[in-house]
N, C-alpha and C positions, 0 to 999 in steps of 0.2 A: 526294469522292473513290471512287474505284473500285480496288478490289483483286482480284485476278483467283485468286491464290494456286492455278495449275496446274488450273484450272477452263476449259474452253472454252465460253466464254457468248458467241454470234455475235451474238446482238440486243444485251447490253449492251455489247459492244466495238464495235459499230455506232453506239450511241447516245451513247456517251464521245466516239468519234472516226469521224465520218463519213466522212472521207476515206479511212480504211482500207477502207470498205464493199466496193470491187472489187479488193484488193489479193489476186492469187494468188499471188503468190511466197513461198516460206520459204528464207532469215528475212528479215523486216522489223523494220527497227531505225528507231524513231521518234525524232527526236531532239526535246526539249521547252525549249524556253526558261525562264527564271524566272520568268516570267510566268504559265505553265501554258499558253500555246500552243504548238501545234508548229510547228516551224521547218524540218523538213524530214523525208522519209520516205525510205528506201533499203531495196532489196528485192534480194534475191539476195546472192550471195559470190563472190567471186574470191580463192582461197587462194593461198598463194606459188607454188604449182606455175604459176601463170597469167602468172606473168612481170611485164611491165608493166601489166597490168591492174591486179595487187594493188600494185603501187606506186602507181598512181594513187589507187586506192581508200583507202589508208594516207594518201597525203596529202591527198585530200579529207577522208577522217574526221578527222584531225587538226586541219584549217584549220577545219572545222564546230565541234570540241569548242573551241578556243581562243576561236571568236568567242562560241560560249554562257558559256563560264567569263568572257569578260570583260564579260558584260553586269552592269549595275547595277541 
């Protein structure tokens, strides 16, 4: 397991999570299943001021979290 504790190590991150090698957006949220595999990557942020985009983000986030929490 790799812990970064606030250190920006692009080489270690690319090795541990190769799917993020070309992600250029901030913030980036990585959803990881109980088996340790990446299930979904979400980039960017839609805040409450974006109206329907925020509502869609919240609904999708909650759906993804419910699916991950339901894993055995």
